[in-house]
C-alpha positions in Angstrom: 73.5 110.4 -137.5 76.2 113.1 -138.0 78.7 113.5 -135.1 81.3 116.2 -134.5 83.9 116.2 -131.7 85.3 119.7 -131.4 87.9 121.3 -129.2 88.8 125.0 -129.2 91.8 124.2 -131.4 90.2 121.9 -134.1 87.7 119.4 -135.2 89.0 116.1 -133.8 86.4 113.8 -135.5 83.5 114.3 -137.9 81.4 111.7 -139.6 78.5 109.4 -139.5 77.9 107.3 -136.4 75.6 104.6 -135.1 76.1 105.5 -131.5 77.9 108.0 -129.2 78.5 107.3 -125.5 79.7 110.0 -123.1 79.4 111.0 -119.5 77.4 114.0 -118.5 77.2 115.6 -115.0 73.7 114.8 -113.8 72.8 111.7 -115.8 76.1 109.8 -115.7 77.0 107.8 -118.9 74.5 108.3 -121.7 74.3 106.8 -125.2 72.9 108.6 -128.2 71.6 106.7 -131.3 70.0 107.9 -134.5 66.7 109.8 -133.9 67.5 110.5 -130.2 65.4 113.2 -128.6 66.9 116.6 -128.3 69.4 116.8 -125.4 72.0 119.1 -124.0 74.3 118.3 -121.1 77.6 119.3 -119.4 80.4 116.8 -120.0 82.5 115.5 -117.2 86.2 114.5 -117.5 85.7 111.1 -119.0 86.0 108.9 -122.1 83.8 109.5 -125.1 83.2 106.7 -127.5 82.0 107.3 -131.0 80.9 104.2 -133.0 81.4 105.0 -136.7 78.6 103.9 -139.0 79.2 100.3 -140.2 82.5 100.0 -138.3 83.4 97.7 -135.4 85.8 99.5 -133.1 84.8 102.8 -131.5 86.7 106.0 -131.8 87.9 106.8 -128.3 88.7 110.3 -126.9 89.4 111.8 -123.5 87.2 114.9 -123.0 87.8 117.3 -120.2 84.7 119.3 -119.7 82.4 121.0 -122.2 79.0 120.2 -123.6 77.2 117.7 -125.7 74.2 118.7 -127.8 71.8 116.4 -129.6 69.2 117.5 -132.1 68.0 116.8 -135.6 69.9 113.5 -135.8 73.2 115.3 -135.1 75.5 115.1 -132.0 78.0 117.9 -131.3 80.5 117.4 -128.6 82.1 120.7 -127.7 85.0 119.9 -125.3 87.2 122.4 -123.4 90.0 120.0 -124.0 89.8 116.8 -126.0 92.4 114.2 -127.0 92.1 111.3 -129.3 93.3 107.9 -127.9 96.1 107.7 -130.4 97.4 111.1 -129.5 97.8 110.4 -125.8 101.4 109.7 -124.5 100.6 106.9 -122.1 104.0 106.9 -120.5 103.9 110.6 -119.8 100.4 110.4 -118.4 101.4 107.6 -116.1 104.5 109.4 -114.9 102.6 112.7 -114.3 99.8 110.8 -112.4 102.4 109.1 -110.2 104.0 112.5 -109.4 100.6 114.1 -108.7 99.5 111.2 -106.4 102.8 111.6 -104.4 102.2 115.3 -104.1 98.6 114.8 -102.9 99.8 112.4 -100.2 101.6 115.4 -98.6 99.1 118.2 -99.2 95.6 118.8 -100.5 95.6 120.8 -103.7 92.5 121.2 -105.9 94.5 122.0 -109.0 96.6 118.8 -108.5 93.4 116.8 -108.0 92.0 118.2 -111.3 95.2 117.4 -113.2 95.2 113.9 -111.7 91.6 113.3 -112.9 92.6 114.3 -116.4 95.6 112.0 -116.4 93.4 109.1 -115.1 91.0 109.6 -118.0 94.0 109.8 -120.5 95.4 106.5 -119.1 91.9 104.8 -119.4 91.3 106.1 -123.0 94.9 105.1 -124.1 94.2 101.6 -122.8 96.5 101.8 -119.8 94.0 100.7 -117.1 
């Protein structure tokens, strides 16, 4: 099946895939394989794994919101913000997460919590957990 991972800035990945796994709001983690039924869902901040056709290791990306649409043997992942695993600065994500965790110990701040969730996903996708 054809898969595209797209952010507002660019197409991050495009190609043939045997399976795509991502997390959507109501259903949790869901896998799409060739000939999957039509589907549309809202993405949560999580890891998305794309298994290229015939390849062993998945392509990993951090997605921070957006939508996934499946139809006609095609999966389109439209993410508000998306980062490929190799593009994530693990050290920077860990440092920022530590600062945010410290800040949240002293005061509740929804914006800080959202940034911390994004950094936790980055750390997971970059192999830091």
